[in-house]
KOLTOR-532176 format. One record per atom (N, C-alpha, C): residue in three letters; y, z, x; atom name. Coordinates in Angstrom, 2 decimals, padded with zeros to 5 digits. Each point is the difference from the previous one (the first is absolute). Layout:
REM KOLTOR-532176
NODE   rest     north        up      east   atom
NODE    ALA         Y         Z         X     CA
...
***
This chain:
REM KOLTOR-532176
NODE   rest     north        up      east   atom
NODE    UNK    130.71    135.56    156.59      N
NODE    UNK   -000.58    000.00   -001.33     CA
NODE    UNK    000.81   -000.89   -000.95      C
NODE    UNK    001.35    000.04    000.16      N
NODE    UNK    000.85   -000.85   -000.83     CA
NODE    UNK   -000.34   -001.46    000.21      C
NODE    UNK   -000.28   -000.38    001.24      N
NODE    UNK   -000.33   -001.39    000.32     CA
NODE    UNK   -001.24   -000.48   -000.72      C
NODE    UNK   -000.99    000.86   -000.12      N
NODE    UNK   -001.25   -000.36   -000.69     CA
NODE    UNK    000.29   -000.27   -001.47      C
NODE    UNK    000.78    000.89   -000.64      N
NODE    UNK    000.32   -000.20   -001.42     CA
NODE    UNK    000.85   -001.24   -000.21      C
NODE    UNK    000.96   -000.24    000.90      N
NODE    UNK    000.85   -001.18   -000.10     CA
NODE    UNK   -000.83   -001.27    000.15      C
NODE    UNK   -000.90   -000.02    000.98      N
NODE    UNK   -000.86   -001.16    000.20     CA
NODE    UNK   -000.88   -000.23   -001.23      C
NODE    UNK   -000.57    001.07   -000.54      N
NODE    UNK   -000.85   -000.12   -001.19     CA
NODE    UNK    000.80   -000.53   -001.18      C
NODE    UNK    001.24    000.47   -000.13      N
NODE    UNK    000.85   -000.47   -001.10     CA
NODE    UNK    000.32   -001.48    000.14      C
NODE    UNK    000.31   -000.44    001.21      N
NODE    UNK    000.32   -001.41    000.23     CA
NODE    UNK   -001.22   -000.88   -000.27      C
NODE    UNK   -001.15    000.41    000.50      N
NODE    UNK   -001.23   -000.75   -000.24     CA
NODE    UNK   -000.29   -000.05   -001.49      C
NODE    UNK    000.20    001.11   -000.70      N
NODE    UNK   -000.22    000.03   -001.45     CA
NODE    UNK    000.92   -000.94   -000.73      C
NODE    UNK    001.26   -000.05    000.40      N
NODE    UNK    000.95   -000.91   -000.65     CA
NODE    UNK   -000.36   -001.45    000.25      C
NODE    UNK   -000.43   -000.31    001.19      N
NODE    UNK   -000.42   -001.36    000.30     CA
NODE    UNK   -001.19   -000.39   -000.85      C
NODE    UNK   -000.97    000.92   -000.10      N
NODE    UNK   -001.20   -000.28   -000.80     CA
NODE    UNK    000.36   -000.20   -001.47      C
NODE    UNK    000.93    000.81   -000.52      N
NODE    UNK    000.39   -000.12   -001.40     CA
NODE    UNK    000.75   -001.30   -000.28      C
NODE    UNK    000.73   -000.50    000.99      N
NODE    UNK    000.80   -001.19   -000.24     CA
NODE    UNK   -000.76   -001.29    000.26      C
NODE    UNK   -001.19    000.08    000.56      N
NODE    UNK   -000.77   -001.19    000.32     CA
NODE    UNK   -000.55   -000.62   -001.27      C
NODE    UNK    000.13   -001.31   -000.10      N
NODE    UNK   -000.64   -000.75   -001.07     CA
NODE    UNK   -000.72   -001.19    000.64      C
NODE    UNK   -001.12   -000.38   -000.56      N
NODE    UNK   -000.75   -001.10    000.62     CA
NODE    UNK    000.77   -001.31   -000.09      C
NODE    UNK   -000.13   -000.80    001.03      N
NODE    UNK    000.66   -001.31    000.03     CA
NODE    UNK   -000.92   -001.04   -000.61      C
NODE    UNK    000.56   -001.14   -000.27      N
NODE    UNK   -000.81   -001.10   -000.52     CA
NODE    UNK   -001.07   -000.38    001.01      C
NODE    UNK    000.35    000.07    001.30      N
NODE    UNK   -000.99   -000.32    001.04     CA
NODE    UNK   -001.16    000.98   -000.03      C
NODE    UNK    000.32    001.28   -000.21      N
NODE    UNK   -001.07    001.01   -000.07     CA
NODE    UNK   -000.89   -000.24   -001.20      C
NODE    UNK    000.63   -000.40   -001.11      N
NODE    UNK   -000.79   -000.29   -001.20     CA
NODE    UNK   -000.90   -001.20    000.23      C
NODE    UNK    000.54   -001.04    000.65      N
NODE    UNK   -000.81   -001.19    000.30     CA
NODE    UNK   -001.15    000.35    000.94      C
NODE    UNK    000.27    000.83    000.99      N
NODE    UNK   -001.03    000.38    000.96     CA
NODE    UNK   -001.11    000.81   -000.65      C
NODE    UNK    000.35    000.71   -001.07      N
NODE    UNK   -000.98    000.86   -000.66     CA
NODE    UNK   -000.87   -000.74   -001.00      C
NODE    UNK    000.34   -001.25   -000.31      N
NODE    UNK   -000.79   -000.76   -000.97     CA
NODE    UNK   -001.43   -000.13    000.51      C
NODE    UNK   -000.91    000.15   -000.93      N
NODE    UNK   -001.40   -000.14    000.37     CA
NODE    UNK   -000.64    001.29    000.48      C
NODE    UNK    000.75    001.04    000.11      N
NODE    UNK   -000.59    001.30    000.35     CA
NODE    UNK    000.62    001.07   -000.89      C
NODE    UNK   -000.73    001.05   -000.19      N
NODE    UNK    000.44    001.10   -000.85     CA
NODE    UNK    001.17    000.72    000.66      C
NODE    UNK    001.08    000.16   -000.73      N
NODE    UNK    001.16    000.71    000.55     CA
NODE    UNK   -000.20    001.49   -000.20      C
NODE    UNK    000.63    000.79    000.84      N
NODE    UNK   -000.06    001.44   -000.19     CA
NODE    UNK    000.90    000.36   -001.18      C
NODE    UNK   -000.23    001.16   -000.57      N
NODE    UNK    000.81    000.45   -001.12     CA
NODE    UNK    001.47    000.08    000.39      C
NODE    UNK    000.27    000.35    001.24      N
NODE    UNK    001.38    000.17    000.45     CA
NODE    UNK    000.75   -001.32    000.09      C
NODE    UNK   -000.70   -001.11    000.18      N
NODE    UNK    000.67   -001.28    000.19     CA
NODE    UNK   -000.20   -000.97   -001.16      C
NODE    UNK   -000.78    000.38   -000.98      N
NODE    UNK   -000.27   -000.90   -001.13     CA
NODE    UNK    001.25   -000.20   -000.83      C
NODE    UNK    000.31   -001.24   -000.39      N
NODE    UNK    001.17   -000.24   -000.85     CA
NODE    UNK   -000.04    000.80   -001.30      C
NODE    UNK   -001.20    000.21   -000.53      N
NODE    UNK   -000.09    000.77   -001.25     CA
NODE    UNK    000.44    001.45    000.21      C
NODE    UNK   -000.24    000.54    001.20      N
NODE    UNK    000.46    001.37    000.28     CA
NODE    UNK    001.51    000.08   -000.13      C
NODE    UNK    000.70   -000.97    000.59      N
NODE    UNK    001.46   -000.01   -000.09     CA
NODE    UNK    000.44   -000.20   -001.45      C
NODE    UNK   -000.68   -000.85   -000.72      N
NODE    UNK    000.36   -000.24   -001.40     CA
NODE    UNK   -000.18    001.27   -000.83      C
NODE    UNK   -001.12    000.71    000.21      N
NODE    UNK   -000.23    001.23   -000.75     CA
NODE    UNK    001.00    001.09    000.41      C
NODE    UNK    000.34    000.07    001.29      N
NODE    UNK    000.97    000.99    000.46     CA
NODE    UNK    001.37   -000.28   -000.62      C
NODE    UNK    000.41   -001.26   -000.04      N
NODE    UNK    001.27   -000.36   -000.62     CA
NODE    UNK   -000.01    000.32   -001.49      C
NODE    UNK   -001.11   -000.33   -000.65      N
NODE    UNK   -000.11    000.28   -001.44     CA
NODE    UNK    000.07    001.49   -000.26      C
NODE    UNK   -000.68    000.78    000.82      N
NODE    UNK    000.01    001.46   -000.18     CA
NODE    UNK    001.41    000.55    000.16      C
NODE    UNK    000.73   -000.50    000.98      N
NODE    UNK    001.39    000.45    000.21     CA
NODE    UNK    000.85   -000.35   -001.22      C
NODE    UNK   -000.19   -001.22   -000.53      N
NODE    UNK    000.75   -000.40   -001.20     CA
NODE    UNK   -000.37    000.87   -001.20      C
NODE    UNK   -001.30    000.32   -000.11      N
NODE    UNK   -000.47    000.83   -001.11     CA
NODE    UNK    000.74    001.33    000.00      C
NODE    UNK    000.04    000.65    001.13      N
NODE    UNK    000.65    001.30    000.06     CA
NODE    UNK    001.48   -000.11   -000.29      C
NODE    UNK    000.63   -001.07    000.47      N
NODE    UNK    001.42   -000.18   -000.28     CA
NODE    UNK    000.23   -000.35   -001.47      C
NODE    UNK   -000.83   -000.87   -000.56      N
NODE    UNK    000.17   -000.44   -001.38     CA
NODE    UNK   -000.33    001.07   -001.02      C
NODE    UNK   -000.77    001.01    000.40      N
NODE    UNK   -000.35    001.07   -000.94     CA
NODE    UNK    001.19    000.93   -000.25      C
NODE    UNK    001.08   -000.20    000.74      N
NODE    UNK    001.21    000.80   -000.21     CA
NODE    UNK    000.75   -000.58   -001.19      C
NODE    UNK   -000.18    000.62   -001.14      N
NODE    UNK    000.67   -000.48   -001.21     CA
NODE    UNK    001.17    000.93   -000.32      C
NODE    UNK    000.89   -000.48   -000.84      N
NODE    UNK    001.07    000.84   -000.50     CA
NODE    UNK   -000.56    000.76   -001.20      C
NODE    UNK   -000.21    001.30    000.17      N
NODE    UNK   -000.57    000.80   -001.08     CA
NODE    UNK    001.04    000.22   -001.08      C
NODE    UNK   -000.45   -000.07   -001.23      N
NODE    UNK    000.89    000.12   -001.15     CA
NODE    UNK   -000.06    001.39   -000.63      C
NODE    UNK   -001.06    000.73    000.27      N
NODE    UNK   -000.22    001.26   -000.69     CA
NODE    UNK   -000.83   -000.17   -001.26      C
NODE    UNK   -000.22   -001.24   -000.39      N
NODE    UNK   -000.84   -000.31   -001.16     CA
NODE    UNK   -001.39   -000.33    000.53      C
NODE    UNK   -000.99    000.82   -000.32      N
NODE    UNK   -001.33   -000.23    000.58     CA
NODE    UNK   -000.61   -001.35   -000.37      C
NODE    UNK    000.32   -000.51   -001.17      N
NODE    UNK   -000.54   -001.31   -000.39     CA
NODE    UNK    000.61   -001.12    000.83      C
NODE    UNK    001.31    000.02    000.16      N
NODE    UNK    000.70   -001.00    000.80     CA
NODE    UNK   -000.44    000.09    001.45      C
NODE    UNK   -000.06    001.22    000.54      N
NODE    UNK   -000.39    000.18    001.39     CA
NODE    UNK   -001.45   -000.43    000.24      C
NODE    UNK   -000.86    000.24   -000.98      N
NODE    UNK   -001.39   -000.45    000.10     CA
NODE    UNK   -000.05   -001.53    000.06      C
NODE    UNK    000.72   -000.65   -000.90      N
NODE    UNK   -000.01   -001.47   -000.04     CA
NODE    UNK    000.54   -000.57    001.31      C
NODE    UNK    001.10    000.54    000.49      N
NODE    UNK    000.58   -000.50    001.25     CA
NODE    UNK   -000.94    000.22    001.18      C
NODE    UNK   -000.62    001.17    000.04      N
NODE    UNK   -000.93    000.29    001.10     CA
NODE    UNK   -001.22   -000.90   -000.07      C
NODE    UNK   -000.50   -000.24   -001.20      N
NODE    UNK   -001.18   -000.85   -000.15     CA
NODE    UNK    000.32   -001.44    000.39      C
NODE    UNK    001.18   -000.48   -000.32      N
NODE    UNK    000.37   -001.36    000.41     CA
NODE    UNK   -000.05   -000.10    001.52      C
NODE    UNK    000.58    000.97    000.67      N
NODE    UNK   -000.01    000.00    001.46     CA
NODE    UNK   -001.43    000.08    000.54      C
NODE    UNK   -000.80    000.85   -000.60      N
NODE    UNK   -001.39    000.15    000.42     CA
NODE    UNK   -000.78   -001.31   -000.19      C
NODE    UNK    000.19   -000.63   -001.14      N
NODE    UNK   -000.72   -001.24   -000.29     CA
NODE    UNK    000.47   -001.14    000.90      C
NODE    UNK    001.30   -000.05    000.28      N
NODE    UNK    000.50   -001.01    000.93     CA
NODE    UNK   -000.61    000.18    001.39      C
NODE    UNK   -000.20    001.24    000.39      N
NODE    UNK   -000.64    000.28    001.30     CA
NODE    UNK   -001.44   -000.49    000.01      C
NODE    UNK   -000.70    000.23   -001.10      N
NODE    UNK   -001.38   -000.47   -000.09     CA
NODE    UNK   -000.06   -001.52    000.10      C
NODE    UNK    000.97   -000.67   -000.62      N
NODE    UNK    000.05   -001.46    000.08     CA
NODE    UNK    000.25   -000.45    001.43      C
NODE    UNK    000.88    000.69    000.71      N
NODE    UNK    000.28   -000.36    001.39     CA
NODE    UNK   -001.25    000.13    000.86      C
NODE    UNK   -000.74    001.08   -000.17      N
NODE    UNK   -001.23    000.20    000.78     CA
NODE    UNK   -001.06   -001.03   -000.37      C
NODE    UNK   -000.12   -000.28   -001.28      N
NODE    UNK   -000.97   -001.01   -000.43     CA
NODE    UNK    000.36   -001.37    000.52      C
NODE    UNK    001.29   -000.27    000.12      N
NODE    UNK    000.45   -001.27    000.54     CA
NODE    UNK   -000.45   -000.20    001.44      C
NODE    UNK    000.00    001.08    000.77      N
NODE    UNK   -000.48   -000.09    001.38     CA
NODE    UNK   -001.48   -000.34    000.01      C
NODE    UNK   -000.75    000.67   -000.86      N
NODE    UNK   -001.44   -000.28   -000.08     CA
NODE    UNK   -000.25   -001.43   -000.45      C
NODE    UNK    000.80   -000.49   -000.92      N
NODE    UNK   -000.15   -001.37   -000.48     CA
NODE    UNK    000.34   -001.01    001.08      C
NODE    UNK    001.09    000.27    000.72      N
NODE    UNK    000.47   -000.94    001.03     CA
NODE    UNK   -000.84    000.04    001.27      C
NODE    UNK   -000.45    001.17    000.40      N
NODE    UNK   -000.63    000.13    001.31     CA
NODE    UNK   -001.48    000.38   -000.05      C
NODE    UNK   -000.46    000.47   -001.14      N
NODE    UNK   -001.39    000.41   -000.11     CA
NODE    UNK   -000.95   -001.17    000.05      C
NODE    UNK   -001.22    000.29    000.40      N
NODE    UNK   -001.00   -001.06    000.11     CA
NODE    UNK   -001.10    000.10   -001.05      C
NODE    UNK   -000.21    001.19   -000.56      N
NODE    UNK   -001.07    000.18   -000.97     CA
NODE    UNK    000.43   -000.58   -001.34      C
NODE    UNK   -000.74   -000.97   -000.52      N
NODE    UNK    000.41   -000.65   -001.26     CA
NODE    UNK    000.01    000.95   -001.19      C
NODE    UNK   -000.91    000.97   -000.01      N
NODE    UNK   -000.02    000.96   -001.11     CA
NODE    UNK    001.25    000.88    000.01      C
NODE    UNK    000.38    000.48    001.18      N
NODE    UNK    001.21    000.83    000.08     CA
NODE    UNK    001.25   -000.82   -000.27      C
NODE    UNK    000.01   -001.25    000.44      N
NODE    UNK    001.16   -000.85   -000.29     CA
NODE    UNK    000.12   -000.22   -001.51      C
NODE    UNK   -001.11   -000.23   -000.67      N
NODE    UNK    000.02   -000.19   -001.45     CA
NODE    UNK    000.46    001.28   -000.70      C
NODE    UNK   -000.50    001.14    000.46      N
NODE    UNK    000.42    001.29   -000.56     CA
NODE    UNK    001.50    000.21    000.20      C
NODE    UNK    000.47   -000.35    001.18      N
NODE    UNK    001.43    000.14    000.29     CA
NODE    UNK    000.84   -000.87   -000.92      C
NODE    UNK   -000.45   -001.22   -000.24      N
NODE    UNK    000.72   -000.89   -000.90     CA
NODE    UNK    000.03    000.55   -001.43      C
NODE    UNK   -001.11    000.57   -000.43      N
NODE    UNK   -000.05    000.62   -001.33     CA
NODE    UNK    000.93    001.21   -000.06      C
NODE    UNK    000.00    000.78    001.06      N
NODE    UNK    000.86    001.18    000.05     CA
NODE    UNK    001.47   -000.41   -000.09      C
NODE    UNK    000.37   -001.03    000.72      N
NODE    UNK    001.39   -000.48   -000.02     CA
NODE    UNK    000.40   -000.38   -001.43      C
NODE    UNK   -000.84   -000.74   -000.68      N
NODE    UNK    000.31   -000.43   -001.36     CA
NODE    UNK    000.07    001.18   -000.96      C
NODE    UNK   -000.95    000.91    000.09      N
NODE    UNK   -000.01    001.13   -000.94     CA
NODE    UNK    001.16    000.96    000.26      C
NODE    UNK    000.32    000.23    001.26      N
NODE    UNK    001.11    000.91    000.32     CA
NODE    UNK    001.33   -000.62   -000.39      C
NODE    UNK    000.12   -001.31    000.13      N
NODE    UNK    001.23   -000.68   -000.43     CA
NODE    UNK    000.19    000.17   -001.51      C
NODE    UNK   -001.09   -000.09   -000.75      N
NODE    UNK    000.07    000.20   -001.45     CA
NODE    UNK    000.41    001.43   -000.33      C
NODE    UNK   -000.53    000.96    000.74      N
NODE    UNK    000.35    001.41   -000.23     CA
NODE    UNK    001.48    000.24    000.32      C
NODE    UNK    000.48   -000.61    001.07      N
NODE    UNK    001.43    000.13    000.36     CA
NODE    UNK    000.86   -000.55   -001.14      C
NODE    UNK   -000.41   -001.12   -000.57      N
NODE    UNK    000.76   -000.60   -001.11     CA
NODE    UNK    000.07    000.97   -001.19      C
NODE    UNK   -001.08    000.71   -000.26      N
NODE    UNK   -000.02    000.97   -001.10     CA
NODE    UNK    000.98    001.13    000.28      C
NODE    UNK   -000.04    000.53    001.20      N
NODE    UNK    000.92    001.10    000.36     CA
NODE    UNK    001.46   -000.48   -000.05      C
NODE    UNK    000.27   -001.19    000.51      N
NODE    UNK    001.39   -000.52   -000.03     CA
NODE    UNK    000.46   -000.22   -001.44      C
NODE    UNK   -000.88   -000.49   -000.84      N
NODE    UNK    000.36   -000.20   -001.40     CA
NODE    UNK    000.29    001.35   -000.66      C
NODE    UNK   -000.82    001.00    000.31      N
NODE    UNK    000.23    001.33   -000.56     CA
NODE    UNK    001.35    000.54    000.45      C
NODE    UNK    000.31   -000.15    001.29      N
NODE    UNK    001.28    000.47    000.51     CA
NODE    UNK    001.17   -000.73   -000.67      C
NODE    UNK   -000.14   -001.31   -000.17      N
NODE    UNK    001.06   -000.77   -000.64     CA
NODE    UNK    000.20    000.43   -001.45      C
NODE    UNK   -001.11    000.26   -000.66      N
NODE    UNK    000.07    000.44   -001.41     CA
NODE    UNK    000.63    001.38   -000.13      C
NODE    UNK   -000.16    000.82    001.00      N
NODE    UNK    000.55    001.35   -000.02     CA
NODE    UNK    001.31    000.13    000.76      C
NODE    UNK    000.61   -001.14    000.32      N
NODE    UNK    001.33    000.00    000.61     CA
NODE    UNK    000.07    000.56    001.39      C
NODE    UNK   -001.07   -000.18    000.76      N
NODE    UNK    000.00    000.53    001.37     CA
NODE    UNK   -000.11   -001.12    000.99      C
***
């Protein structure tokens, strides 16, 4: 029984460490890639991991400061996701929406940063 679990663990680790090669990407051109091998899947997975890590802020105990810091992190995450859609998406309407989102969220981040600077945080 131990052997089965060990084998499953090794296979799982190999699967987790696999990343598509340039040759695999070239071979896939002209046909629809599966969700598991699509470059956008990896980009979204990396962005999601960064989002969870970046949401870890140093809490001050001041709800206004903590709100501003958390919102900056949240908005930066939205920009990262929109960037993937802009760079890799094919639908022109969604790409345009993503570009608008990036600009508007950047403006909102500037407001929060200015507020923090004004309040000495």
